C-alpha positions in Angstrom: 0.0 0.0 0.0 1.3 3.4 -0.9 0.6 6.7 0.9 0.8 10.1 -0.7 1.8 12.8 1.7 1.2 16.4 0.8 4.3 18.6 1.0 3.9 22.2 2.2 6.5 24.7 1.5 6.9 27.5 4.1 8.3 30.6 2.7 9.8 33.1 5.1 8.9 36.6 4.0 10.6 39.5 5.6 8.2 41.8 7.5 8.9 45.5 7.6 7.1 48.1 9.7 5.7 51.1 7.9 3.7 53.9 9.5 0.5 54.9 7.7 -0.1 58.6 7.3 -3.1 60.0 9.2 -3.6 63.6 8.3 -6.7 63.9 10.5 -5.3 62.5 13.7 -5.5 66.0 15.2 -9.3 65.7 15.2 -9.0 63.2 18.1 -8.5 66.1 20.4 -12.0 67.5 20.4 -11.1 70.3 22.8 -8.3 71.8 20.7 -9.0 75.2 19.1 -8.2 73.8 15.7 -10.8 71.0 16.1 -13.4 73.4 17.3 -12.8 75.7 14.3 -13.0 72.8 11.9 -16.4 71.7 13.5 -17.8 75.2 13.1 -16.7 75.4 9.5 -18.2 72.0 8.7 -21.5 73.0 10.4 -21.6 76.2 8.4 -21.0 74.3 5.2 -23.7 71.8 6.0 -26.3 74.4 6.8 -25.5 76.3 3.6 -26.0 73.1 1.6 -29.2 72.2 3.4 -30.6 75.7 2.8 -29.9 75.5 -0.9 -31.7 72.2 -1.0 -34.7 73.7 0.8 -34.8 76.6 -1.6 -34.7 74.2 -4.5 -37.5 72.1 -3.0 -39.6 75.2 -2.3 -39.0 76.3 -5.9 -40.2 73.0 -7.3 -43.3 73.1 -5.1 -44.1 76.6 -6.3 -43.6 75.6 -9.9 -45.9 72.6 -9.4 -48.5 74.7 -7.7 -48.6 77.4 -10.3 -48.3 75.1 -13.3 -50.9 72.6 -12.4 -54.1 73.7 -14.1 -57.0 71.4 -15.1 -60.4 72.8 -16.0 -63.8 71.9 -17.4 -65.4 73.3 -20.5 -67.2 76.6 -19.8 -71.0 76.3 -19.3 -73.4 79.1 -20.1 -75.4 80.2 -17.0 -77.4 83.4 -16.8 -75.3 86.3 -18.2 -72.0 84.6 -18.3 -70.0 81.3 -18.6 -68.8 79.2 -15.6 -66.3 76.5 -15.2 -64.5 74.6 -12.4 -60.7 74.9 -12.5 -58.3 72.7 -10.5 -55.5 75.1 -10.1 -54.0 73.9 -6.8 -52.5 70.5 -6.0 -54.5 68.6 -3.5 -57.3 71.2 -3.2 -60.8 71.2 -4.5 -61.6 73.1 -7.7 -62.6 76.8 -7.7 -65.4 78.2 -9.7 -64.5 80.7 -12.5 -66.7 83.1 -14.4 -66.2 84.9 -17.7 -68.6 87.4 -19.4 -68.1 85.6 -22.8 -65.7 83.2 -24.4 -63.4 86.0 -25.6 -62.7 87.3 -22.1 -60.3 85.7 -19.5 -62.1 83.8 -16.7 -61.8 85.2 -13.2 -62.4 83.3 -10.0 -65.9 83.8 -8.6 -66.0 81.3 -5.8 -63.0 79.9 -3.9 -63.9 77.1 -1.5 -60.8 77.8 0.6 -62.2 81.3 1.4 -65.2 79.6 3.1 -63.1 77.0 4.9 -59.4 76.2 4.4 -59.6 73.3 6.9 -62.4 71.4 5.2 -62.7 70.1 1.7 -65.6 71.8 0.0 -66.6 70.6 -3.5 -69.0 72.6 -5.6 -72.0 70.6 -6.7 -74.1 73.3 -8.4 -74.7 77.0 -9.0 -77.5 79.2 -10.2 -77.4 82.8 -11.3 -80.1 85.2 -10.4 -82.4 86.7 -13.0 -80.7 90.0 -12.9 -77.3 88.4 -13.0 -76.0 90.2 -9.9 -76.0 87.2 -7.6 -74.8 83.6 -7.8 -76.1 80.8 -5.5 -73.4 78.1 -5.1 -74.1 74.8 -3.5 -71.3 72.5 -2.2 -70.7 69.5 0.0 -68.3 69.4 2.9 -65.8 66.6 3.4 -67.7 64.2 1.2 -71.1 64.6 2.9 -74.4 64.3 0.9 -75.7 67.3 2.8 -75.3 70.5 0.9 -74.7 74.0 1.9 -75.3 77.2 -0.1 -73.4 80.5 -0.2 -74.3 83.6 -2.2 -71.7 85.4 -4.3 -71.9 88.9 -5.9 -71.0 88.3 -9.5 -69.6 91.9 -9.8 -66.6 91.3 -7.5 -66.9 87.8 -6.2 -67.6 88.9 -2.6 -69.6 86.6 -0.3 -72.7 87.8 1.3 -73.8 86.8 4.8 -76.3 84.3 3.5 -75.3 80.7 4.4 -77.8 77.8 4.2 -77.3 74.2 5.5 -79.3 71.0 5.5 -80.0 70.9 1.8 -80.2 67.6 -0.1 -81.4 66.3 -3.5 -82.3 69.8 -4.7 -81.7 72.4 -7.3 -81.8 76.2 -6.7 -84.5 78.3 -8.4 -84.3 82.1 -8.2 -87.6 84.0 -7.8 -88.0 87.7 -6.8 -85.5 88.6 -4.1 -84.5 85.0 -3.2 -84.7 81.4 -4.3 -86.4 78.1 -3.7 -84.7 75.0 -2.3 -85.5 71.6 -0.7 -84.5 70.5 2.7 -84.9 67.3 4.7 -85.1 66.6 8.5 -81.6 65.8 9.7 -81.8 63.2 12.4 -78.5 61.5 11.7 -75.5 62.0 9.4 -76.9 59.8 6.7 -80.7 60.3 7.3 -82.9 62.7 5.4 -84.7 60.8 2.6 -88.2 61.3 4.1 -90.4 64.4 4.5 -88.9 66.8 2.0 -89.8 70.4 2.4 -89.8 73.1 -0.2 -88.4 76.4 1.3 -88.0 79.9 0.1 -84.9 82.0 1.2 -84.9 85.8 0.9 -81.5 87.4 0.5 -80.1 89.0 3.6 -82.3 87.0 6.0 -81.3 84.2 8.4 -82.2 80.6 7.3 -84.4 80.3 10.3 -86.7 82.9 8.8 -87.1 81.0 5.5 -90.7 80.4 4.4 -92.1 76.9 4.1 -93.9 76.5 0.7 -94.7 72.8 0.6 -94.0 69.7 2.6 -95.0 66.0 2.8 -94.8 63.8 5.9 -93.8 60.4 4.6 -91.4 57.7 5.7 -90.6 56.3 2.2 -87.7 57.6 0.1 -89.2 60.6 -1.7 -87.6 63.3 -3.7 -89.3 66.7 -4.3 -88.7 68.3 -7.7 -89.7 71.8 -8.8 -89.3 74.0 -11.8 
């Protein structure tokens, strides 16, 4: 029987000591004036770089905010044309008005002026017969319940009129006010029974609105009017 033994050759290599250069060894002394000055310089450089980044980010945000514009086709209503325009990222559309298709549109109702904390989405609008007022209905934070605000078409100023508790209704101007339909509000999602036709006169509180017609029913009923 034959055995094969591995043979290892050990080579003796000469070891020489060599000192590595450490140009920042002086930073180990954190209390030295040189180290403290270096830290102040580095902090100043870092803050300058971060500020440039913040300005750049704010610049991009401003560009996005000003450049983002999405709008619907203008719709004739009363004495002008109206359209909703999404001109702010993450915010509901504002309502714009133009006298005719040749003129530039101007903002007539901005939901953020009513509430910047809630999300108000315009659901309808109706211009008065004389064209000096615009009734705007909107929902708040996705609710089916509608509210109404009145805008002066001349300058876009809001009046003190503010109606709540509307549902499944259009707005119809007559005389010095308009008709609308309201429902009894027992819970957040109730209000399909007992519709009531009401009349609101401009400048008066909603509590003073006149009841024109009503039905006491428990079934799901909608009240329409022309």
